[in-house]
Each structure stands twice: as C-alpha cells, then as structure tokens.
C-alpha positions in Angstrom: -35.6 -17.5 -32.0 -33.8 -14.9 -29.9 -30.5 -13.6 -31.1 -27.2 -13.7 -29.1 -27.6 -10.0 -28.2 -30.4 -8.3 -26.2 -32.5 -5.9 -28.2 -31.3 -2.2 -28.2 -33.7 -0.2 -26.1 -32.7 3.5 -26.6 -35.2 4.8 -24.1 -35.1 2.0 -21.5 -37.7 -0.6 -20.5 -40.4 2.1 -20.1 -39.9 3.8 -23.5 -41.5 3.1 -26.8 -40.8 -0.3 -28.4 -39.2 -0.2 -31.8 -38.9 -3.3 -34.0 -36.3 -1.5 -36.1 -34.0 1.3 -34.9 -33.6 4.3 -37.3 -30.0 4.9 -38.3 -30.2 8.5 -37.0 -30.7 7.1 -33.5 -27.3 5.4 -33.7 -25.2 8.4 -35.0 -24.8 10.2 -31.7 -23.8 6.9 -30.0 -21.2 6.2 -32.7 -19.7 9.7 -32.2 -19.5 9.0 -28.4 -17.7 5.7 -29.1 -15.2 7.6 -31.4 -14.6 10.1 -28.6 -13.8 7.3 -26.2 -11.4 5.7 -28.8 -9.7 9.1 -29.3 -9.3 9.6 -25.5 -7.9 6.1 -24.9 -5.6 6.4 -27.9 -4.3 9.6 -26.5 -3.3 7.7 -23.3 -1.4 5.1 -25.3 0.4 7.7 -27.4 1.4 9.6 -24.3 3.1 6.5 -22.8 4.8 5.9 -26.1 6.3 9.4 -25.8 4.3 10.8 -28.7 2.9 13.5 -26.5 2.0 16.1 -29.1 -0.2 13.6 -31.0 -1.6 12.4 -27.6 -2.7 15.9 -26.7 -4.3 16.4 -30.1 -6.2 13.1 -29.6 -7.5 14.2 -26.2 -8.7 17.5 -27.6 -10.4 15.7 -30.5 -12.1 13.5 -27.9 -13.3 16.6 -26.0 -14.6 18.1 -29.3 -16.5 14.9 -30.3 -17.9 14.6 -26.8 -19.2 18.1 -27.0 -20.7 17.5 -30.5 -22.6 14.3 -29.9 -25.3 15.9 -27.7 -25.9 18.6 -30.2 -26.0 16.1 -33.1 -28.6 14.1 -31.1 -30.8 17.1 -30.7 -30.5 18.1 -34.3 -31.4 14.6 -35.5 -34.1 14.3 -32.8 -32.2 11.2 -31.7 -31.8 11.9 -28.0 -32.3 8.8 -25.8 -31.7 7.7 -22.2 -29.2 5.2 -23.4 -27.2 7.9 -25.2 -27.3 10.2 -22.2 -25.9 7.6 -19.9 -23.3 6.6 -22.4 -22.2 10.2 -22.9 -21.9 10.7 -19.1 -19.7 7.6 -18.8 -17.6 8.7 -21.8 -17.0 12.1 -20.1 -15.2 10.4 -17.3 -12.7 8.9 -19.7 -12.3 11.9 -22.0 -12.3 14.7 -19.5 -10.9 13.0 -16.4 -8.8 9.9 -17.0 -7.3 10.8 -20.4 -6.0 14.3 -19.6 -4.7 13.2 -16.2 -2.7 10.3 -17.6 -1.4 12.3 -20.5 -0.1 14.9 -18.1 1.3 12.3 -15.8 3.2 10.6 -18.6 4.6 13.9 -19.9 5.5 15.7 -16.6 3.9 14.6 -13.4 5.8 11.3 -13.1 8.9 13.5 -12.5 7.4 14.4 -9.1 7.1 10.8 -8.0 4.2 9.8 -5.8 3.0 13.5 -5.6 2.5 13.5 -9.4 0.4 10.3 -9.3 -1.7 11.7 -6.4 -2.3 14.9 -8.3 -3.4 12.9 -11.4 -5.7 10.8 -9.3 -7.2 13.8 -7.5 -8.0 15.4 -10.9 -9.7 12.3 -12.3 -11.7 11.9 -9.1 -12.7 15.6 -9.1 -13.9 15.2 -12.7 -16.1 12.2 -11.7 -17.6 14.2 -8.8 -18.2 17.2 -11.1 -20.0 15.1 -13.6 -22.1 13.3 -11.0 -23.1 16.7 -9.5 -24.0 18.0 -12.9 -26.3 15.1 -13.6 -28.0 15.5 -10.3 -28.5 19.2 -10.7 -30.2 18.7 -14.1 -33.2 17.4 -12.2 -33.2 20.1 -9.5 -36.7 21.8 -9.6 -35.7 24.4 -7.0 -32.9 26.0 -9.0 -33.9 29.4 -10.4 -34.3 29.6 -14.1 -31.7 32.4 -14.5 -29.0 30.2 -13.0 -29.2 27.9 -16.0 -26.8 30.4 -17.7 -24.1 29.4 -15.2 -22.2 26.2 -14.5 -21.5 25.3 -10.9 -17.8 24.9 -10.9 -15.6 24.8 -14.0 -17.2 22.4 -16.5 -15.4 19.1 -17.2 -14.4 19.9 -20.9 -12.9 23.2 -19.8 -11.1 21.5 -16.9 -9.6 18.9 -19.3 -8.3 21.7 -21.6 -7.0 23.7 -18.6 -5.1 20.9 -16.9 -3.0 20.4 -20.0 -1.6 23.9 -19.8 1.8 22.6 -18.5 2.0 20.4 -21.6 1.3 23.4 -23.9 4.0 25.4 -22.1 6.4 22.5 -22.4 6.0 22.5 -26.2 6.8 26.2 -26.1 10.1 25.6 -24.5 9.5 25.3 -20.7 11.9 22.6 -19.4 9.9 19.6 -18.0 12.1 19.1 -15.0 11.2 18.2 -11.4 10.6 21.9 -10.4 8.1 22.2 -13.2 6.5 18.9 -12.2 6.0 20.0 -8.6 4.4 23.3 -9.9 2.2 21.2 -12.3 1.1 19.1 -9.3 -0.2 22.2 -7.5 -1.8 23.5 -10.7 -3.5 20.1 -11.4 -5.0 20.0 -7.9 -6.1 23.6 -8.3 -8.0 22.8 -11.5 -9.6 19.8 -9.8 -10.7 22.1 -6.9 -12.2 24.6 -9.4 -14.2 21.8 -11.0 -15.8 20.6 -7.7 -16.2 24.1 -6.3 -19.4 26.1 -6.4 -17.7 28.8 -8.5 -20.3 30.3 -10.9 -19.0 30.0 -14.4 -21.0 31.7 -17.2 -22.0 29.4 -20.0 -24.4 31.5 -22.1 -26.2 28.3 -22.9 -29.6 29.8 -23.0 -29.3 33.6 -23.1 -26.4 33.4 -25.6 -28.3 31.2 -28.1 -29.1 34.2 -30.3 -26.7 36.7 -31.7 -27.6 40.3 -32.6 -27.5 40.9 -36.3 -24.8 43.5 -36.2 -22.5 41.1 -34.4 -22.9 38.2 -36.8 -20.1 39.1 -39.3 -17.6 40.1 -36.6 -18.3 36.8 -34.8 -17.7 34.8 -37.9 -14.5 36.8 -38.6 -13.3 36.3 -35.0 -13.9 32.5 -35.1 -12.1 32.3 -38.4 -9.1 34.2 -36.9 -9.1 31.9 -33.9 -9.0 28.8 -36.1 -6.2 30.2 -38.2 -4.2 31.0 -35.1 -4.9 27.6 -33.7 -3.6 25.9 -36.8 -0.6 28.2 -37.2 0.4 28.7 -33.6 -1.2 25.7 -31.9 0.5 25.6 -28.5 0.8 29.3 -28.1 -2.9 29.8 -28.9 -3.9 27.0 -26.6 -1.8 28.4 -23.8 -3.2 31.9 -24.3 -6.7 30.4 -24.4 -6.2 28.5 -21.1 -4.9 31.6 -19.3 -7.7 33.8 -20.8 -10.2 31.3 -19.5 -8.8 31.5 -16.0 -9.0 35.3 -16.1 -12.5 35.0 -17.4 -13.6 33.2 -14.2 -13.1 36.4 -12.2 -15.5 38.3 -14.4 -17.9 35.4 -14.4 -18.1 35.5 -10.5 -18.7 39.3 -10.7 -21.5 38.9 -13.3 -23.1 36.2 -11.2 -23.0 38.4 -8.1 -24.6 41.3 -9.9 -27.3 39.1 -11.4 -28.0 37.5 -8.0 -28.4 41.0 -6.5 -30.8 42.1 -9.1 -32.9 38.9 -8.7 -33.0 39.4 -4.9 -34.1 43.0 -5.4 -36.8 41.9 -7.8 -38.1 39.3 -5.4 -38.2 41.8 -2.5 -40.1 44.3 -4.7 -42.6 41.6 -5.7 -43.1 40.7 -2.0 -43.6 44.4 -1.1 -46.1 44.8 -3.9 -48.1 41.9 -2.5 
C-alpha cells in the first residue's frame, strides 16, 4: 500500500532507484533547511527590533548555505534534488533575508525609495543566481575563467549589503540621510551582482596551498576569527570595505590573464 508521501528521489526520475535512502544523503538537505530557518528567523527578529541577533542569523544562514555543498561532496551525497533545493534556499538567504533586515533597520526611513531599493536587491540576487546556474552548463566558457565569478557572488552580496547595519552598530545615526545613502548603496550592490564584473574566486587554482604558507594561513585565519568575536561589527565593516577594494584588483588580474590567453592563442595559430 502506498504511503501518504511520494518516495524521495534524490536524483530525479531518471536516476538510480533506491529502496532505502542512506542517511548521509539527507545531511546536506538538512543543513540547507537549517539555513532557510536561520534566514527567515533573521527577518522576524529584524521586525521585532532585535537587529543585532537578526544580522547574526542572516550570517549564520549564509555560512550554512556555503557549507552544505561542501558537505555533500565530502559525503558523496550530491544529488539533483539537493542542487535545486540549495539554489532556491540561496534566494531566501542571500536575497530576501538581507534586503528585509536592512529595510527593517534603516531603509524604511526613506519611505518608498527604501522599499524599491530592497526589492531591486532581492531581484538582482535572483537574476544573479539564475545566471550562475545557466553558466554552469556553458561548454563554450574557457577553463581558466572558472577561477572568476561573473559579477559579485550572492553570498558576498548579502554580506556587503548589510554594511550600513554594521556601521549603525558602530555609532552611525540611522536617520533619513543615512537611509537615502543606504538606498543608493543597496542598488549599487545589486548592480554589481548582475554585472559582468570578473571577481576572482580561486575555486580551482587556489585549492592547494604552498607548504611554506600553511602556518601563516592558519595563524591569519585564527587572528581573523578572534577579531570577529572581539570586535564583530568593526571587523565586518572592514571586511566589507576590503572586499569592495579587492574588486578593483580582481578586474586587473582578469584583464592580465585574458591578455596572456589571447597571446597564447595567437601564438598557437601562428605556429599552425
């Protein structure tokens, strides 16, 4: 007799049929669900004027959303279902939740302009994620470009757009002038997400660390975590500003790399 729920098909109708699903297949999906819960809880806390906790919940959601894919690969539990669920969760955690937290804290002081800015950011996040999913299957994209995102990635955009909140916790008065400035900043971050700006990711070439840099890297990460726990909002503000500055160097590195690849292609054609 069939149960009240349809059977779980992690790989879709065309994948292998499993009579029992290994528990490891469910772990990444559970992490994704927890990320959604954290993001939505952040929205509720923001409208209850518990903004500091709301920001922490949004950042936790972003962290969990970044972890679930890696956990799936480590456990060899990647599935089509998990990929689709993760993509939908990204819209909530990186688009809707940060926009509404920022609106509840500051953008609402700008009236309709604040709401428009929040909507534009959320829509930009959806467009960014849709383009990312499409480009994963692009066979014409050169292999070296896999080290670069096209536009600011959604997790970074979510952390960047909350910069006005970090500054507010450091003493910047959340008045109407600050709200209007935050509207412009929010739209700018949304534009950077949907732009074709090359953003270095190091996803492939940076997967290995030279031996002499291992200990300094560990020490640097430990220092950053300590600063984050001791001077949370100052560290987050500095990190957001540093990331914006890093975008300039990323564009320059991409241009140099593109020039070298073009020269190599011309040399190969001349040799033929």
